[in-house]
A tleap script that builds the chain and sets N, CA, C and O, in Angstrom:
source leaprc.protein.ff14SB
mol = sequence {
  NMET LYS LEU ARG MET SER CYS LYS GLU ALA
  SER GLU LYS MET ASP LEU GLY VAL GLY ARG
  LEU SER PHE LEU THR TRP LEU ARG LEU GLU
  LEU HIE LEU LEU ILE CYS LEU ALA CYS ARG
  ARG TYR LEU ALA MET SER GLN ALA LEU ARG
  SER VAL ALA ARG GLU LEU VAL SER GLY LYS
  SER PHE ASP PHE GLU ARG LEU ASN ARG GLU
  LEU ARG GLU LYS PHE SER SER PRO SER GLU
  CSER
}
set mol.1.N position { 44.927 14.851 39.695 }
set mol.1.CA position { 43.559 14.353 39.737 }
set mol.1.C position { 42.898 14.635 38.388 }
set mol.1.O position { 42.952 15.749 37.867 }
set mol.2.N position { 42.274 13.592 37.840 }
set mol.2.CA position { 41.590 13.739 36.563 }
set mol.2.C position { 40.211 14.361 36.794 }
set mol.2.O position { 39.595 14.173 37.843 }
set mol.3.N position { 39.746 15.101 35.792 }
set mol.3.CA position { 38.409 15.676 35.885 }
set mol.3.C position { 37.349 14.613 35.659 }
set mol.3.O position { 36.307 14.620 36.313 }
set mol.4.N position { 37.612 13.702 34.738 }
set mol.4.CA position { 36.656 12.649 34.421 }
set mol.4.C position { 36.638 11.607 35.542 }
set mol.4.O position { 37.687 11.208 36.049 }
set mol.5.N position { 35.434 11.173 35.920 }
set mol.5.CA position { 35.245 10.209 36.987 }
set mol.5.C position { 34.682 8.921 36.397 }
set mol.5.O position { 33.787 8.965 35.552 }
set mol.6.N position { 35.194 7.784 36.831 }
set mol.6.CA position { 34.678 6.496 36.364 }
set mol.6.C position { 33.363 6.184 37.078 }
set mol.6.O position { 33.055 6.781 38.110 }
set mol.7.N position { 32.597 5.255 36.531 }
set mol.7.CA position { 31.346 4.846 37.172 }
set mol.7.C position { 31.622 4.233 38.550 }
set mol.7.O position { 30.866 4.457 39.496 }
set mol.8.N position { 32.690 3.471 38.657 }
set mol.8.CA position { 33.043 2.862 39.947 }
set mol.8.C position { 33.309 3.944 40.988 }
set mol.8.O position { 32.796 3.878 42.105 }
set mol.9.N position { 34.107 4.933 40.622 }
set mol.9.CA position { 34.406 6.022 41.555 }
set mol.9.C position { 33.148 6.818 41.878 }
set mol.9.O position { 32.940 7.219 43.022 }
set mol.10.N position { 32.304 7.047 40.862 }
set mol.10.CA position { 31.068 7.798 41.082 }
set mol.10.C position { 30.160 7.072 42.066 }
set mol.10.O position { 29.592 7.698 42.961 }
set mol.11.N position { 30.019 5.761 41.908 }
set mol.11.CA position { 29.149 5.019 42.826 }
set mol.11.C position { 29.695 5.040 44.248 }
set mol.11.O position { 28.926 5.109 45.208 }
set mol.12.N position { 31.012 4.982 44.390 }
set mol.12.CA position { 31.616 5.073 45.726 }
set mol.12.C position { 31.336 6.433 46.354 }
set mol.12.O position { 31.025 6.518 47.542 }
set mol.13.N position { 31.444 7.487 45.565 }
set mol.13.CA position { 31.202 8.839 46.083 }
set mol.13.C position { 29.719 9.029 46.416 }
set mol.13.O position { 29.388 9.662 47.418 }
set mol.14.N position { 28.826 8.487 45.585 }
set mol.14.CA position { 27.391 8.598 45.870 }
set mol.14.C position { 27.053 7.899 47.177 }
set mol.14.O position { 26.216 8.378 47.942 }
set mol.15.N position { 27.699 6.767 47.434 }
set mol.15.CA position { 27.441 6.032 48.667 }
set mol.15.C position { 27.918 6.792 49.899 }
set mol.15.O position { 27.367 6.617 50.986 }
set mol.16.N position { 28.932 7.630 49.741 }
set mol.16.CA position { 29.424 8.456 50.850 }
set mol.16.C position { 28.424 9.543 51.233 }
set mol.16.O position { 28.275 9.874 52.409 }
set mol.17.N position { 27.749 10.088 50.243 }
set mol.17.CA position { 26.819 11.191 50.494 }
set mol.17.C position { 27.445 12.512 50.111 }
set mol.17.O position { 28.645 12.725 50.284 }
set mol.18.N position { 26.617 13.394 49.589 }
set mol.18.CA position { 27.087 14.681 49.070 }
set mol.18.C position { 27.746 15.526 50.153 }
set mol.18.O position { 28.734 16.208 49.879 }
set mol.19.N position { 27.233 15.498 51.354 }
set mol.19.CA position { 27.762 16.327 52.428 }
set mol.19.C position { 29.182 15.991 52.823 }
set mol.19.O position { 29.846 16.786 53.488 }
set mol.20.N position { 29.656 14.825 52.425 }
set mol.20.CA position { 31.008 14.400 52.809 }
set mol.20.C position { 32.029 14.584 51.697 }
set mol.20.O position { 33.173 14.149 51.827 }
set mol.21.N position { 31.628 15.218 50.615 }
set mol.21.CA position { 32.523 15.387 49.474 }
set mol.21.C position { 33.096 16.794 49.438 }
set mol.21.O position { 32.440 17.760 49.830 }
set mol.22.N position { 34.327 16.892 48.962 }
set mol.22.CA position { 34.902 18.220 48.739 }
set mol.22.C position { 34.177 18.852 47.553 }
set mol.22.O position { 33.481 18.167 46.804 }
set mol.23.N position { 34.344 20.147 47.393 }
set mol.23.CA position { 33.663 20.823 46.286 }
set mol.23.C position { 34.104 20.251 44.941 }
set mol.23.O position { 33.271 20.017 44.066 }
set mol.24.N position { 35.398 20.025 44.772 }
set mol.24.CA position { 35.909 19.513 43.506 }
set mol.24.C position { 35.361 18.105 43.223 }
set mol.24.O position { 34.970 17.805 42.095 }
set mol.25.N position { 35.334 17.259 44.234 }
set mol.25.CA position { 34.799 15.906 44.054 }
set mol.25.C position { 33.315 15.959 43.739 }
set mol.25.O position { 32.836 15.223 42.877 }
set mol.26.N position { 32.586 16.820 44.430 }
set mol.26.CA position { 31.156 16.978 44.149 }
set mol.26.C position { 30.943 17.431 42.707 }
set mol.26.O position { 30.062 16.918 42.017 }
set mol.27.N position { 31.747 18.393 42.252 }
set mol.27.CA position { 31.635 18.898 40.889 }
set mol.27.C position { 31.929 17.800 39.870 }
set mol.27.O position { 31.213 17.667 38.878 }
set mol.28.N position { 32.973 17.019 40.108 }
set mol.28.CA position { 33.298 15.901 39.223 }
set mol.28.C position { 32.149 14.902 39.173 }
set mol.28.O position { 31.821 14.382 38.107 }
set mol.29.N position { 31.536 14.632 40.324 }
set mol.29.CA position { 30.398 13.706 40.378 }
set mol.29.C position { 29.220 14.265 39.591 }
set mol.29.O position { 28.588 13.539 38.822 }
set mol.30.N position { 28.921 15.539 39.774 }
set mol.30.CA position { 27.806 16.157 39.043 }
set mol.30.C position { 28.040 16.104 37.538 }
set mol.30.O position { 27.108 15.835 36.779 }
set mol.31.N position { 29.268 16.356 37.096 }
set mol.31.CA position { 29.588 16.270 35.671 }
set mol.31.C position { 29.399 14.842 35.159 }
set mol.31.O position { 28.888 14.635 34.058 }
set mol.32.N position { 29.807 13.873 35.951 }
set mol.32.CA position { 29.634 12.471 35.559 }
set mol.32.C position { 28.146 12.128 35.443 }
set mol.32.O position { 27.727 11.461 34.497 }
set mol.33.N position { 27.359 12.589 36.408 }
set mol.33.CA position { 25.925 12.284 36.390 }
set mol.33.C position { 25.226 12.914 35.188 }
set mol.33.O position { 24.218 12.392 34.711 }
set mol.34.N position { 25.751 14.023 34.704 }
set mol.34.CA position { 25.165 14.652 33.511 }
set mol.34.C position { 25.265 13.767 32.278 }
set mol.34.O position { 24.395 13.801 31.408 }
set mol.35.N position { 26.324 12.977 32.208 }
set mol.35.CA position { 26.528 12.178 31.001 }
set mol.35.C position { 26.235 10.695 31.174 }
set mol.35.O position { 26.196 9.967 30.183 }
set mol.36.N position { 26.030 10.230 32.384 }
set mol.36.CA position { 25.908 8.785 32.619 }
set mol.36.C position { 24.520 8.395 33.125 }
set mol.36.O position { 24.196 8.615 34.292 }
set mol.37.N position { 23.720 7.828 32.261 }
set mol.37.CA position { 22.375 7.379 32.612 }
set mol.37.C position { 22.405 6.283 33.675 }
set mol.37.O position { 21.589 6.292 34.597 }
set mol.38.N position { 23.329 5.350 33.553 }
set mol.38.CA position { 23.406 4.243 34.514 }
set mol.38.C position { 23.658 4.762 35.929 }
set mol.38.O position { 23.053 4.269 36.882 }
set mol.39.N position { 24.527 5.733 36.076 }
set mol.39.CA position { 24.818 6.278 37.409 }
set mol.39.C position { 23.653 7.108 37.939 }
set mol.39.O position { 23.403 7.110 39.144 }
set mol.40.N position { 22.935 7.815 37.063 }
set mol.40.CA position { 21.739 8.536 37.515 }
set mol.40.C position { 20.706 7.541 38.041 }
set mol.40.O position { 20.049 7.798 39.050 }
set mol.41.N position { 20.566 6.423 37.365 }
set mol.41.CA position { 19.635 5.389 37.828 }
set mol.41.C position { 20.101 4.792 39.151 }
set mol.41.O position { 19.298 4.561 40.055 }
set mol.42.N position { 21.399 4.545 39.255 }
set mol.42.CA position { 21.957 4.013 40.507 }
set mol.42.C position { 21.679 4.974 41.662 }
set mol.42.O position { 21.296 4.545 42.751 }
set mol.43.N position { 21.868 6.252 41.430 }
set mol.43.CA position { 21.627 7.256 42.459 }
set mol.43.C position { 20.158 7.271 42.865 }
set mol.43.O position { 19.850 7.307 44.057 }
set mol.44.N position { 19.255 7.245 41.902 }
set mol.44.CA position { 17.816 7.249 42.210 }
set mol.44.C position { 17.432 6.017 43.017 }
set mol.44.O position { 16.665 6.116 43.974 }
set mol.45.N position { 17.960 4.857 42.638 }
set mol.45.CA position { 17.641 3.630 43.358 }
set mol.45.C position { 18.215 3.675 44.776 }
set mol.45.O position { 17.554 3.258 45.727 }
set mol.46.N position { 19.430 4.174 44.915 }
set mol.46.CA position { 20.045 4.277 46.246 }
set mol.46.C position { 19.245 5.202 47.150 }
set mol.46.O position { 19.042 4.902 48.326 }
set mol.47.N position { 18.791 6.325 46.606 }
set mol.47.CA position { 17.992 7.264 47.391 }
set mol.47.C position { 16.667 6.627 47.805 }
set mol.47.O position { 16.214 6.820 48.933 }
set mol.48.N position { 16.045 5.872 46.903 }
set mol.48.CA position { 14.786 5.203 47.230 }
set mol.48.C position { 14.998 4.166 48.335 }
set mol.48.O position { 14.189 4.067 49.257 }
set mol.49.N position { 16.073 3.403 48.244 }
set mol.49.CA position { 16.354 2.394 49.268 }
set mol.49.C position { 16.633 3.028 50.625 }
set mol.49.O position { 16.186 2.525 51.656 }
set mol.50.N position { 17.376 4.135 50.622 }
set mol.50.CA position { 17.643 4.837 51.887 }
set mol.50.C position { 16.347 5.348 52.512 }
set mol.50.O position { 16.163 5.277 53.727 }
set mol.51.N position { 15.464 5.858 51.678 }
set mol.51.CA position { 14.178 6.369 52.156 }
set mol.51.C position { 13.354 5.247 52.787 }
set mol.51.O position { 12.781 5.421 53.863 }
set mol.52.N position { 13.299 4.114 52.123 }
set mol.52.CA position { 12.560 2.959 52.652 }
set mol.52.C position { 13.169 2.514 53.975 }
set mol.52.O position { 12.453 2.276 54.947 }
set mol.53.N position { 14.486 2.405 54.007 }
set mol.53.CA position { 15.163 1.962 55.233 }
set mol.53.C position { 14.885 2.905 56.398 }
set mol.53.O position { 14.630 2.457 57.516 }
set mol.54.N position { 14.935 4.236 56.134 }
set mol.54.CA position { 14.653 5.210 57.205 }
set mol.54.C position { 13.241 5.039 57.745 }
set mol.54.O position { 13.033 5.051 58.959 }
set mol.55.N position { 12.275 4.881 56.856 }
set mol.55.CA position { 10.892 4.739 57.296 }
set mol.55.C position { 10.678 3.437 58.052 }
set mol.55.O position { 9.944 3.415 59.040 }
set mol.56.N position { 11.302 2.354 57.610 }
set mol.56.CA position { 11.139 1.078 58.301 }
set mol.56.C position { 11.788 1.098 59.682 }
set mol.56.O position { 11.231 0.566 60.642 }
set mol.57.N position { 12.969 1.713 59.778 }
set mol.57.CA position { 13.666 1.791 61.060 }
set mol.57.C position { 12.893 2.662 62.047 }
set mol.57.O position { 12.890 2.391 63.248 }
set mol.58.N position { 12.240 3.709 61.542 }
set mol.58.CA position { 11.512 4.612 62.427 }
set mol.58.C position { 10.184 4.014 62.884 }
set mol.58.O position { 9.499 4.599 63.724 }
set mol.59.N position { 9.814 2.858 62.340 }
set mol.59.CA position { 8.584 2.202 62.766 }
set mol.59.C position { 7.349 2.622 61.996 }
set mol.59.O position { 6.249 2.154 62.288 }
set mol.60.N position { 7.514 3.496 61.018 }
set mol.60.CA position { 6.366 3.917 60.218 }
set mol.60.C position { 5.963 2.786 59.282 }
set mol.60.O position { 6.793 1.979 58.864 }
set mol.61.N position { 4.680 2.744 58.963 }
set mol.61.CA position { 4.264 1.774 57.949 }
set mol.61.C position { 4.684 2.336 56.594 }
set mol.61.O position { 4.706 3.550 56.389 }
set mol.62.N position { 5.008 1.454 55.698 }
set mol.62.CA position { 5.504 1.901 54.407 }
set mol.62.C position { 4.638 1.349 53.294 }
set mol.62.O position { 4.273 0.173 53.306 }
set mol.63.N position { 4.313 2.190 52.340 }
set mol.63.CA position { 3.479 1.814 51.204 }
set mol.63.C position { 4.374 1.322 50.058 }
set mol.63.O position { 4.842 2.110 49.237 }
set mol.64.N position { 4.600 0.014 50.023 }
set mol.64.CA position { 5.467 -0.555 49.004 }
set mol.64.C position { 4.861 -0.442 47.610 }
set mol.64.O position { 5.590 -0.330 46.624 }
set mol.65.N position { 3.551 -0.470 47.521 }
set mol.65.CA position { 2.900 -0.319 46.223 }
set mol.65.C position { 3.173 1.064 45.633 }
set mol.65.O position { 3.423 1.191 44.434 }
set mol.66.N position { 3.126 2.096 46.472 }
set mol.66.CA position { 3.427 3.453 46.018 }
set mol.66.C position { 4.864 3.541 45.524 }
set mol.66.O position { 5.131 4.124 44.473 }
set mol.67.N position { 5.795 2.959 46.288 }
set mol.67.CA position { 7.201 2.960 45.880 }
set mol.67.C position { 7.353 2.245 44.538 }
set mol.67.O position { 8.059 2.728 43.652 }
set mol.68.N position { 6.700 1.110 44.391 }
set mol.68.CA position { 6.774 0.348 43.147 }
set mol.68.C position { 6.273 1.185 41.968 }
set mol.68.O position { 6.906 1.206 40.913 }
set mol.69.N position { 5.150 1.868 42.139 }
set mol.69.CA position { 4.605 2.721 41.077 }
set mol.69.C position { 5.577 3.851 40.734 }
set mol.69.O position { 5.838 4.115 39.560 }
set mol.70.N position { 6.106 4.511 41.756 }
set mol.70.CA position { 7.019 5.634 41.521 }
set mol.70.C position { 8.285 5.193 40.795 }
set mol.70.O position { 8.757 5.879 39.887 }
set mol.71.N position { 8.831 4.055 41.193 }
set mol.71.CA position { 10.046 3.569 40.542 }
set mol.71.C position { 9.768 3.156 39.100 }
set mol.71.O position { 10.574 3.421 38.209 }
set mol.72.N position { 8.640 2.514 38.873 }
set mol.72.CA position { 8.290 2.124 37.500 }
set mol.72.C position { 8.112 3.358 36.616 }
set mol.72.O position { 8.564 3.374 35.471 }
set mol.73.N position { 7.453 4.392 37.149 }
set mol.73.CA position { 7.267 5.622 36.378 }
set mol.73.C position { 8.610 6.278 36.071 }
set mol.73.O position { 8.851 6.732 34.953 }
set mol.74.N position { 9.477 6.320 37.077 }
set mol.74.CA position { 10.761 6.990 36.904 }
set mol.74.C position { 11.641 6.269 35.886 }
set mol.74.O position { 12.282 6.908 35.051 }
set mol.75.N position { 11.671 4.942 35.957 }
set mol.75.CA position { 12.600 4.198 35.118 }
set mol.75.C position { 12.007 3.748 33.794 }
set mol.75.O position { 12.741 3.243 32.945 }
set mol.76.N position { 10.714 3.912 33.587 }
set mol.76.CA position { 10.152 3.505 32.310 }
set mol.76.C position { 9.960 4.667 31.363 }
set mol.76.O position { 9.676 4.466 30.182 }
set mol.77.N position { 10.114 5.900 31.871 }
set mol.77.CA position { 9.920 7.065 31.013 }
set mol.77.C position { 11.084 7.200 30.034 }
set mol.77.O position { 12.237 6.992 30.413 }
set mol.78.N position { 10.790 7.548 28.769 }
set mol.78.CA position { 11.859 7.689 27.776 }
set mol.78.C position { 12.782 8.870 28.031 }
set mol.78.O position { 13.947 8.842 27.635 }
set mol.79.N position { 12.275 9.908 28.686 }
set mol.79.CA position { 13.127 11.082 28.953 }
set mol.79.C position { 13.746 10.936 30.320 }
set mol.79.O position { 13.048 10.948 31.334 }
set mol.80.N position { 15.043 10.799 30.349 }
set mol.80.CA position { 15.778 10.678 31.605 }
set mol.80.C position { 16.392 12.026 31.929 }
set mol.80.O position { 16.994 12.677 31.075 }
set mol.81.N position { 16.227 12.435 33.186 }
set mol.81.CA position { 16.839 13.707 33.577 }
set mol.81.C position { 18.064 13.489 34.413 }
set mol.81.O position { 18.706 14.453 34.831 }
savepdb mol mol.pdb
quit
């Protein structure tokens, strides 16, 4: 098993969820996220979509304007974490 993870593999692992990963796979994913801006953005977007889906399924009203503002702030800032 290689230590370096491809973006394709990282996105597949992110879609599985952290709780379903072995420690080594989780560590490889974390190392990949440290160096890959595109995958960090993919993860943030996936988490936002999951949050929206959970709230919509539960019957809560959802503030799409707030989500839009938060996503714009997160993805327009020059400093990416």
